[in-house]
C-alpha positions as CSV (number, residue, x, y, z in Angstrom):
1,X,-6.3,1.9,6.3
2,X,-8.3,5.1,5.9
3,X,-6.3,6.0,2.8
4,X,-7.3,2.8,1.1
5,X,-10.8,2.2,2.5
6,X,-12.5,2.5,-0.9
7,X,-10.2,-0.1,-2.3
8,X,-10.8,-2.3,0.8
9,X,-14.5,-2.0,0.3
10,X,-14.3,-2.9,-3.4
11,X,-11.9,-5.8,-2.7
12,X,-14.2,-7.3,0.0
13,X,-17.1,-7.1,-2.4
14,X,-15.2,-8.7,-5.2
15,X,-13.4,-11.5,-3.2
16,X,-16.0,-12.3,-0.5
17,X,-19.2,-10.8,-1.8
18,X,-19.4,-8.7,1.4
19,X,-20.6,-5.1,1.3
20,X,-18.9,-3.6,4.3
21,X,-21.3,-0.6,4.5
22,X,-24.1,-3.1,5.0
23,X,-22.3,-5.3,7.5
24,X,-23.5,-4.7,11.1
25,X,-21.9,-7.4,13.1
26,X,-18.5,-8.1,11.7
27,X,-15.9,-8.2,14.5
28,X,-12.6,-6.3,14.2
29,X,-10.8,-9.6,14.4
30,X,-12.8,-11.1,11.5
31,X,-12.3,-7.9,9.5
32,X,-8.5,-8.1,10.0
33,X,-8.5,-11.8,9.1
34,X,-10.4,-11.2,5.9
35,X,-8.3,-8.1,5.0
36,X,-5.1,-10.1,5.4
37,X,-6.4,-12.7,2.9
38,X,-7.1,-10.2,0.1
39,X,-5.8,-11.6,-3.1
40,X,-3.8,-9.9,-5.8
41,X,-6.7,-10.0,-8.3
42,X,-8.7,-7.5,-6.2
43,X,-8.6,-3.7,-6.5
44,X,-6.5,-3.4,-3.3
45,X,-4.2,-6.2,-4.3
46,X,-3.5,-4.6,-7.7
47,X,-2.7,-1.2,-6.2
48,X,-0.6,-2.7,-3.4
49,X,1.5,-4.6,-6.0
50,X,2.1,-1.4,-7.9
51,X,3.1,0.5,-4.8
52,X,5.5,-2.3,-3.7
53,X,7.2,-2.8,-7.0
54,X,11.0,-2.2,-6.8
55,X,12.3,-3.8,-10.0
56,X,13.7,-1.0,-12.2
57,X,12.9,-2.9,-15.4
58,X,9.2,-3.4,-14.3
59,X,9.0,0.2,-13.1
60,X,10.2,1.5,-16.5
61,X,7.3,-0.3,-18.2
62,X,4.7,1.2,-15.9
63,X,1.9,3.1,-17.7
64,X,1.3,6.8,-16.8
65,X,-1.6,5.8,-14.5
66,X,0.5,3.1,-12.7
67,X,3.2,5.6,-12.1
68,X,0.7,8.1,-10.8
69,X,-0.7,5.5,-8.3
70,X,2.8,4.6,-7.1
71,X,4.0,8.2,-6.8
72,X,0.9,9.3,-4.9
73,X,1.6,6.5,-2.4
74,X,5.3,7.5,-2.0
75,X,4.3,11.1,-1.4
76,X,1.7,10.1,1.2
77,X,4.2,7.8,3.0
78,X,6.9,10.5,3.0
79,X,4.5,13.1,4.4
80,X,3.6,10.6,7.2
81,X,7.3,10.1,8.0
82,X,7.9,13.8,8.2
83,X,5.1,14.1,10.8
84,X,7.0,11.6,13.0
85,X,10.6,12.8,13.5
86,X,11.8,9.5,14.9
87,X,10.3,7.5,12.0
88,X,11.7,10.0,9.5
89,X,15.2,9.8,11.0
90,X,15.0,6.0,10.9
91,X,13.9,6.1,7.3
92,X,16.8,8.4,6.4
93,X,19.3,6.3,8.3
94,X,18.2,3.2,6.4
95,X,18.3,5.1,3.1
96,X,21.8,6.3,3.8
97,X,22.9,2.8,4.8
98,X,21.5,1.4,1.6
99,X,23.3,4.1,-0.5
100,X,26.6,3.4,1.2
101,X,26.2,-0.3,0.6
102,X,25.0,0.1,-3.0
103,X,27.5,2.7,-4.2
104,X,30.6,2.1,-2.2
């Protein structure tokens, strides 16, 4: 959440007209509800869709900036996994299983 807070702020402003820095009484529950409803046409929605894309044909057509956004996210996620040995092992196990299934 901290990684994307600027995008969250911009998306709340665009979608809901809410300026989070000026909100004094929004509950955590309300914040989470509104965040879960962020639409793809917001700054956060667009970035999340770039990060989540897996179709090789679509990835091949990404612009330099889109690739940069996606690669920065992948690097950030991999650094987080390395900091948690159990999560990193689970990630590697899943990756190895995928490779075996795909290339066997």
